[in-house]
N, C-alpha and C positions, 0 to 999 in steps of 0.2 A: 504494502501499501505506499503510495505515496506519502513524503513528510510533511505537505501542507495538509492532507485528507486525516492524518494521523493524528497532529497537531489541535486539529478541527474536534475532531471525535473526544478530543483528550481533556481539551477545551470545554467541549457542553457535559461531559463526567465532573470534571472540574465544578462545572457550576452548580448542576444540580448536589453533589454533594455538599454544596456551602451554603445551598438556601438558608438550610435549618440555621444555621449557624451565624447569616446574616440577620434573619429575622430576631435572635435572640438575641444579638450585639444591639441591633436596634431599639430593640425594645426596654434590655437592660443596661444601657449607656447614657447618662445624663448627659443634656446637651450643654458644651459648657459656656457660652452663651449665658445659659438662667443663673441669675447672679447668684443662686443658693448651691451652686452645684460645685462638694468637697469646698466646702467652706469650713476651718475647723473652730469657726469660733461661734457656731450655731448648732443646734442640739441635729441629734439623728434624724429625728420626726418633724412634720410640717402639720400644724391645724388643720383642722375641717373650715374651709371657705365659704359662707355659701356662696346659691347659686344667682348670677347675674349680680354678683357685687363688683361693682365698680374699684379699680386699686385705690383711687386718690378719692373715696368714699368713706366715714368713719364708720366701722362695723362696732358691736357688742362681742366680746369675746367673751366665752360663758366658760363660768367661772373666777372670775375678775370682780365681782360683787358688783354688777351691772355697768360697770365704768362702760364710755365710751371712748377707743382708741385710734390715731389714726396712725398709719403705716403706710410707705408707698411701695411696697414691693412683696411677699409671699415671706421672703426669708426675712423677712424683718416683724413679722406675728409669730405670738407675741411680744418677742424679749426687750425689745428697743425702747426707751423708755418716752424719747420724744420724738417731734417731727418739725424741721424746720424752713420756710417755703423761700426762694432766692426769686426774685425779686418781691412777689405778689404780698408777700408779710415785713421780709428784712429788705432793705432797697439794695444792700450786699452782702457779699458773701462773710469778706469781715465783721459785718454788722450782726451775721447769723452763727458767727465762730464764737465772737464775743458773748452772745445769749445763751450758749447752748452749755449742756454739761457733759460728762464723760458716756459715750456711746450713744450719743445721739446723731440723727439720720438728718443730713440738711442737701433738701434735693432743689437743685437750682437747675429753672424753668429755662427752657431754648430759648439762645440768645446769645449775645456777645458782648464781654464783660471783660473791662480794665482793668485790676488790680492789683496791689502787690499785697497778700495775706499773711500775716502772722497770726501761727498757733504753736502759742507753749503754755506747757506742763498741763496739756490735755489731749484728748484720743475722739474722733467725731470719724462719723464716715459722711462723708460729702458725694455726692450722686448727679448727674447730669440729667434731666430727664427730656430727651430728646439731642437734637444738633447744638449741642454746647461749646462756644468756644470762649478761654481766656486767651487774653495779652496781659502782658504787663503795661502798668503805667507809669516806671520809673523802671530805672537800671538796677534792681534787685529783684531776687527771686519770686514766681508768681505767689508759688508757695514758701513761707518756710516754716519749716516746724521745727521747733527747737524742746527739747525733752517731753515725752510718753508716760504719764505713770504706769507704772508695776504692770504689767498683766492685760494692758490694753493696744492697740494699734491704732496708728489714724490710716484710714481708709479714703482712695480715691479712686471712683470709678465712672468710666463714661465720659470723659471732658476730652475737649483736642485744643493742644499749648500749641500756640506760633507766636514768634517775635520779629518774623523777617517776610517782607513782601518779593514777591518777583515779578514784574510785568514783562509781558513780550508786546513789540509795536510790530506788526510789518512783517513777522517771520525774524526779525533781527537778533541780536544777542539778546539775554535779559536782562532787565534793569532792577537793583537789588535796591530797596528802599528796607532799612534797619528802623523799626520802630521802635523799639528797645532792645539794651540789650543784659540779658539776666537768664537765668537757669530758672527752669518750669516751677521743680518740686526739689527744693534743698532741704537736707535732714542731719541735724545733731543731735548724737545723743537721745536717740529716735526710736519708733518700727514703725514704720513707714510701709505701706501693702497697696501695691498702682496697679487696677485692673482693667481691663475692656478702654482703654486711652490712646491718643492718637497724639505724636509727639512729631511737629513736621514743620518746617525753614524755622528751626532756635540755633541764635546764636546767642554765647557766653564768652566773656571776656574778651571783646573783641575792640573795644575800644578803654580807654583808659579812666578815671573819676573813681569818686568814693560807691561803693555797691559793683561797683564789675568782679565776677568771680571769673577764674583762669580755666577751669574744666567743667567738665558733664552738662550741656547745654538742655538736656532733659530733668537727667535725674543727676544731682549730688549731696554723696553720704559722706558722714563724716561720723565717726565712732556711734555706725546707726545699724540698725536690722533694716536689708530695705529686699523687699520682694517684688515684682514686677511679671504680671501675667497677662500673656493676649493685650498685648498691647506694641505698637507699629511707629518706629525711627525711625523717619525720614529727613535729607537734608536739616541734618544738626550737623551742626558747625563749632567747635572751640579750638585753642592753641592744642590742646589736650584731652582726648577724652570724647569725643566732639558728641556720641548720645549720650554715656553712664558713666560717669567718675566716679569712685570709692577709695577712700584712705581707715585702714582699718574698720571695715565694712564687714558683717557677715550679709552677703546679696546672694539670691534665689532667682535666677531667670528662668519663665517657663514658656516655651509654646509664642517667642518674640518677634519682631522681623526688623532687623538694619541697612536700610539700606541709601548709601550716598552720603553717607554722612563721613565728618573730615577732620582730623585733628591739624589744623593748619601750624601750627611748625611744633611739632609737640609728637607724643607717641599714642597709639590705642585709636584708629580712627571714628570705630562707632565705642570700645570700653574702655576704659582703664580702672585698674586696680593697682594700688598699694597695700599689703598686708591682709589679714583676714582671712577670709573664705570667700568666695566662690563657687555656685554650683551651677549650670546651664544646661538645660536641656531641650529641647525639641526646637532649635532656633535657627532663625534665616539668616546669614551674615553675606549681603551682596554688593560687591561696588562699593567698597569703606578705602578710606585711604588713609597714611600716615608717615610722618617719616622712620618711624618701628613701630611694626604692629597694624598690617595695611586695615586687620578688622580690630584687633584686640592686642593690649599689653599688659605683662600680670607683673607684677615686681613682690616677691615673699608673700606668696598668697596660696593657699592650699586650693587648688584648682578641679573640679571634676568637671567635664564635657560631655553630655551623653548625647547623640544623636542630631548635631549639628551640622548646618550646611555652610561651610567658608568658600564663599565663590567671588573671583573677580577682584579680591583686594590689591592694593597696590603701596609699596613700600619701597624705602631706600636699603631697609632691611627687613627682611619678614615679612613678607607679601600675605598673610594672613595673621600669626601669631608673631610677638615678641616679647622676649620673656630676659628677665634681669633677675640676679639676686638668688638664695635658695629655695626654689618651689615644688610644692610636690603637688605635679600635675599629672592627671589620671584621663587621657584623652581617650573614649571610644567610640566603636560605632558613628563615627561622624567622615564627610567627606567632606575632599580640598579637591575645589576645579579650580585651574587657569587665574590661580592667583601670581602674582609676580615682584620682583623686586629688582633692583638695581646694582645690585651686588650683595653679597654673602649668602644670600636664601630665600627661594621664592616662597616658601609656606610656612615654617617655625625657625625665627634666629633666637639663640640659647647663647647668652654670653659664655665663654670658654673658661671664663677666669672663677666660674662658680661652680661647686662639685658634683652639683643636683640637674639632672635635666628632666626633661616632660615623659611620661610613659605612657605611649601611642600603642593602642592596640586595635586590631579589627577597624582599620579607619581604610578607606579610600583616597589616593590620590590622581589625580590626571592632569595633564594639560597645564603644568607650571611653567616657568621660564625665569630664568635668572641669568644675568653676564660673568654671574664669577663661579657659579656652582656652590657647592658645598665646600668649605674646611674645617679645620681642628674646632671642638669647642660649637658648633653648629650641626642640630640633628638631621641626621640623611635622611628624610623623608621624602624629599623633592621626587617628583614625577614625571615620564615622559608619556604616556599613554594616555589616547586618545578616548575620551570620555565615550564609554557603551550610550550608545541611541536607540533603545531598545523599548517601545512603549511596553508599560507596567512593570519594568524592571527597577524595583525599588530599591536591590541590593547592589547593585553594577556590576552584576554578571556576567551581561553578557546574554542572558536568557532570561524568559519569567516564568518562570515555576509556581509552583504549593509554596513553596518558603516564599514568594512574592505575593502571593496572595495572602496565605496568613498574617503576614508583616501588615497589613493592610486593615484586617481584622484586630488586629492589634493594636493598633493606636486608632480605631474607630474612632469617630465623633471632636476630634483633635482638632491643633495645627500642626501639622507634622510633615515637615520641608523634602519629603523624599514618600510620603506617601500620597500626599495633595497632588496628585498627578496631572489633575487640571485648573488649577492654583487659584479656588475658589475662597482659600485659607482652612478648609474646613475636609478631612475624610470623611466622603458618603456615596451613596451607590454610586456617581459616577465615575468615582476614581478605580468602585471595586468592577464597574464594568467594562472599563479599561484594560485592565491586569485578566478580566477573561478575555477581551479580544484579542490581545494580545500575544495568548499563553502558546506557549514551545518556544525554539529557538529563534534567538533574534532574526528578522529578516526573512521567515518565511510568510509572518502574517505580519499585515503592514497595518495599520493607522494613523492617521496624524498625529504628528506627536508635538507635545505641548512643554513645551519649556517651562521648567520651575524658577521663574523669576518673577520677583514682586515688580511692580510699577515703577 
């Protein structure tokens, strides 16, 4: 039997075999966009909500002495003590923060806000209700968080942060107007959680003056606990750490994208970290640039990176990553594609004077380019193979098999850089069908290939 027919039968058999698994995955896997998904601060079960209840209408909660409480989302029932609305009740976000107690919910209604908000010695949850854009009013952080009480976490959800406007006239080069120059979220001695936010066209530390910062246009942290989930960083620039900069922090990054970010004259085009811990999982890093570490720069960190894509980074040294100092790095199941450096190493530069380098296992490297190749002290992981271009091949092994099928099911409902084959930012039925359509040896069955790149 011809290979094509064999593979087609295999494909149909595989499709029948996984229908039950798919239906089970769909039924049992929560939607990560739902705000109560996997939230450690919430109880394991939710109360029953009356039929026809409007999210933003008061509701009487049985067992609470008939008291009528207001909450914006299902996950906030009935444990959050208060809700404050901006601007219908409180004119500004700062007014609402000043009036709030710990764990209050501040609901910011759709619109554009120009503020520099200071949050000190308290932790609340600020939620964007609709299309909410926040810009700085001065060269200070849009949100500055200083100290959160033990056991409390300052939370930001569903907002877009910007500080630079770009105009294009008649197809010419972009005209840049730097509205203000500051960090979107700054955290010091605090615990901060950021979910479902966009950081776009941000600039930090590019102009001199009081209030300017020198790193991390999206998120800047010093001696803080920082968690960022399902956020997108694009066109963020700073002297170092274009999108995120952390010093002495414990940082958790999950299902985030970083594209076209730039460390103008320093290290870490998207991420820079000195000291502390860094955990990265299912992150996209595409088209970022810096002097050292096109995508990331680490110094004296405990680093763990799993299932991340490092693509199209550029730097003088370390097109993907640069590291200096004693670093404990465990990098596995990551893809490094088409990263470039003008000297030293195209993928990972490690200072030769330090005793310990990164540990890399089960990673894929392809299409890297370096002028000078690898030398002593630089991790020899540069690749010159052609990237596999096989529909549904999530593992980059030049074939689409049951392994790829199981891979898609394993990360179902997440923003995964390898299994999200159609670039929708969610692994769903379309991605599963792409795997099934391309089942078999690469080239035997061909469908339109979708390049996995953020716009």
